[in-house]
C-alpha positions in Angstrom: 9.4 22.2 -2.0 10.0 23.9 1.4 13.7 24.5 0.4 12.6 26.0 -2.9 10.0 28.2 -1.3 12.4 29.5 1.4 15.1 30.2 -1.2 12.6 32.2 -3.3 12.1 34.5 -0.3 15.8 35.5 -0.7 15.6 35.8 -4.5 17.4 32.4 -5.1 15.9 30.0 -7.7 16.7 26.4 -6.9 16.1 23.6 -9.4 13.1 21.3 -9.2 14.2 18.2 -7.4 11.1 16.0 -7.7 8.7 15.9 -10.6 5.8 13.6 -10.1 8.1 10.5 -9.7 5.3 8.2 -8.6 3.5 8.7 -11.9 6.6 7.6 -13.9 6.0 5.0 -16.6 9.3 3.2 -16.3 12.2 2.9 -13.8 14.3 5.1 -16.1 11.5 7.7 -16.2 11.3 7.4 -12.4 15.0 8.4 -12.1 14.5 11.4 -14.4 11.8 12.6 -11.9 13.2 11.4 -8.5 15.9 13.4 -6.7 16.8 15.1 -9.9 19.8 17.1 -8.5 21.4 13.9 -7.2 20.7 11.7 -10.3 22.0 14.6 -12.5 25.2 14.7 -10.4 25.8 11.0 -10.8 25.1 11.2 -14.5 27.6 14.0 -15.1 30.4 12.8 -12.7 30.1 9.0 -12.8 28.0 7.7 -15.7 29.3 10.0 -18.5 33.0 9.8 -17.5 32.7 5.9 -17.6 31.5 6.3 -21.2 27.8 6.7 -20.7 25.8 5.1 -23.6 28.4 6.0 -26.3 30.0 2.6 -25.8 29.1 -1.1 -26.5 26.0 -2.6 -25.0 28.1 -4.7 -22.6 30.1 -1.6 -21.4 26.9 0.4 -21.1 25.4 -2.2 -18.9 28.5 -2.1 -16.8 28.3 1.7 -16.6 24.7 1.7 -15.5 25.3 -0.9 -12.8 28.4 0.8 -11.4 26.6 4.2 -11.3 23.6 2.9 -9.4 25.7 0.8 -7.0 27.8 3.9 -6.2 24.6 6.0 -5.9 23.4 3.5 -3.3 26.3 4.6 -1.0 24.9 8.2 -0.9 22.4 7.6 1.9 25.1 5.7 3.9 27.8 3.1 3.8 25.6 0.1 4.3 24.9 -3.0 2.2 21.1 -2.6 2.1 21.6 0.8 0.4 24.0 -0.7 -2.1 21.5 -3.5 -2.9 18.8 -0.9 -3.4 21.0 1.0 -5.8 22.1 -2.1 -7.6 18.5 -3.3 -8.0 17.5 0.0 -9.7 20.5 -0.4 -12.0 19.6 -3.9 -12.9 16.0 -2.9 -13.6 17.2 -0.2 -16.0 19.4 -2.8 -17.8 16.3 -5.0 -18.2 14.3 -2.1 -19.5 17.0 -1.4 -22.2 16.3 -4.9 -23.5 12.8 -3.8 -24.7 12.9 -1.1 -27.5 9.2 -0.4 -26.7 10.0 0.8 -23.2 12.9 3.0 -24.5 10.7 4.7 -27.0 7.9 5.2 -24.5 10.2 6.7 -21.9 11.7 9.1 -24.5 8.3 10.1 -25.7 7.1 10.7 -22.1 10.1 13.1 -21.6 9.7 15.0 -24.8 5.9 15.0 -25.3 4.2 14.4 -21.9 0.8 15.6 -23.3 0.7 12.7 -25.8 1.5 9.9 -23.3 -2.0 8.7 -22.3 -4.2 5.7 -22.4 -4.7 2.4 -20.6 -1.3 1.0 -21.5 0.4 4.1 -20.0 -1.6 3.6 -16.8 -0.6 0.0 -16.7 3.1 1.0 -17.0 2.6 3.6 -14.2 1.0 1.0 -11.9 3.8 -1.6 -12.6 6.5 1.1 -12.1 4.9 2.3 -8.8 4.8 -1.3 -7.4 8.4 -1.9 -8.4 9.5 1.4 -6.8 7.6 0.5 -3.6 9.0 -3.0 -3.4 12.5 -1.6 -3.9 12.1 0.7 -1.0 11.8 -2.3 1.3 15.5 -3.0 0.6 16.3 0.7 1.3 14.6 0.6 4.6 15.4 -2.9 6.0 18.7 -2.6 7.9 19.0 -6.3 8.7 17.8 -9.5 7.1 15.3 -10.0 9.9 13.7 -6.7 9.2 13.7 -7.4 5.5 11.8 -10.7 6.0 9.4 -9.0 8.5 8.6 -6.3 6.0 8.2 -8.7 3.1 5.8 -10.7 5.3 3.8 -7.4 5.7 3.9 -6.8 1.9 2.5 -10.2 1.2 -0.3 -10.0 3.8 -1.0 -6.3 4.0 -4.6 -6.6 5.3 -3.5 -8.2 8.6 -0.6 -5.8 9.1 -2.7 -2.7 8.4 -5.4 -3.9 10.9 -2.8 -4.8 13.5 -1.0 -1.5 12.9 -4.2 0.5 13.4 -4.9 -1.4 16.6 -1.4 -1.0 18.0 -1.3 2.7 17.4 -4.8 3.2 18.7 -6.0 4.8 15.4 -9.6 5.4 14.7 -11.5 6.3 11.5 -10.8 10.0 11.9 -7.1 9.4 12.3 -7.0 7.2 9.2 -8.9 9.9 7.2 -6.5 12.6 8.5 -3.6 10.6 7.0 -5.4 9.7 3.8 -6.5 13.2 2.9 -3.1 14.9 2.6 -1.8 11.8 0.7 -4.7 12.0 -1.8 -4.1 15.8 -2.1 -0.4 15.3 -2.9 -1.3 12.6 -5.5 -3.8 15.0 -7.2 -1.2 17.8 -7.2 1.5 15.5 -8.6 -0.8 14.2 -11.4 -1.7 17.8 -12.3 2.0 18.7 -12.4 2.6 16.1 -15.0 1.0 18.3 -17.7 1.0 21.8 -16.2 2.4 24.0 -13.4 -0.3 24.2 -10.7 1.6 27.0 -8.9 1.6 29.1 -12.0 -2.2 28.6 -12.4 -2.6 29.5 -8.7 -0.8 32.8 -9.3 -3.3 33.7 -12.0 -6.3 33.5 -9.7 -7.8 36.7 -8.3 -6.1 38.0 -5.2 -8.9 37.2 -2.7 -9.3 33.7 -4.0 -5.5 33.2 -4.1 -5.0 34.3 -0.5 -8.0 32.2 0.6 -6.2 29.1 -0.8 -2.9 30.1 0.9 -4.5 30.4 4.3 -6.5 27.3 3.7 -3.2 25.3 3.2 -1.7 26.9 6.3 -4.7 25.9 8.3 -4.5 22.3 7.0 -0.8 22.1 7.9 -1.5 23.3 11.4 -4.5 20.8 11.8 -2.8 17.8 10.3 0.8 18.2 11.1 2.5 16.0 13.8 4.4 18.1 16.4 6.3 15.2 17.9 10.0 15.8 18.3 11.5 13.5 15.7 14.9 13.8 14.1 14.8 14.7 10.4 15.5 11.4 8.5 18.1 13.0 6.2 20.3 14.0 9.2 21.6 10.4 9.3 22.9 10.6 5.7 
């Protein structure tokens, strides 16, 4: 979003790269919303040249797995990235075994307004949990770290309490972290069905600028100014 905003200052329109991925209803839907520029590149230059889905089911399964295994190498040449990519490929292969999920994913892409109800929310929750568990493989650089992180996943209460104690975090600190996360989730959910930025532009000028300065104030109040290397510099 920062890159898109900066580019617009120079009259350059960049493509949307993330579109509410954590509200996806399937792993396939997740990848149509997550890192769109990268997933589109792998679709056009790896998946389709291999034959895409215009081949037999067995070959299509092979194409999917190869594409996601290769995509796992993008963050870096390490086995845990490859495992993460392969896991997402395998999950999509499993989804293809269920016609219901294929139809639901297609409908979500073509008619997002019509995809509602308790079943959809159940799909969103399951997909969110799957995506979070898969990130453990992405983050864990060694088997020891992987086991340690899984231990934290299976007993989150103790780890959260220990983490708050170790970092010296109080109630105010926790709320200052929770507030922007909730704000982002609300924005992402609204973006599923409409363009919040377009709606903001339609507000009267005094109200619009009040919102702009409000967000600037929040960034200054909540941002961390510790000198940390941007995570993507290592990729």
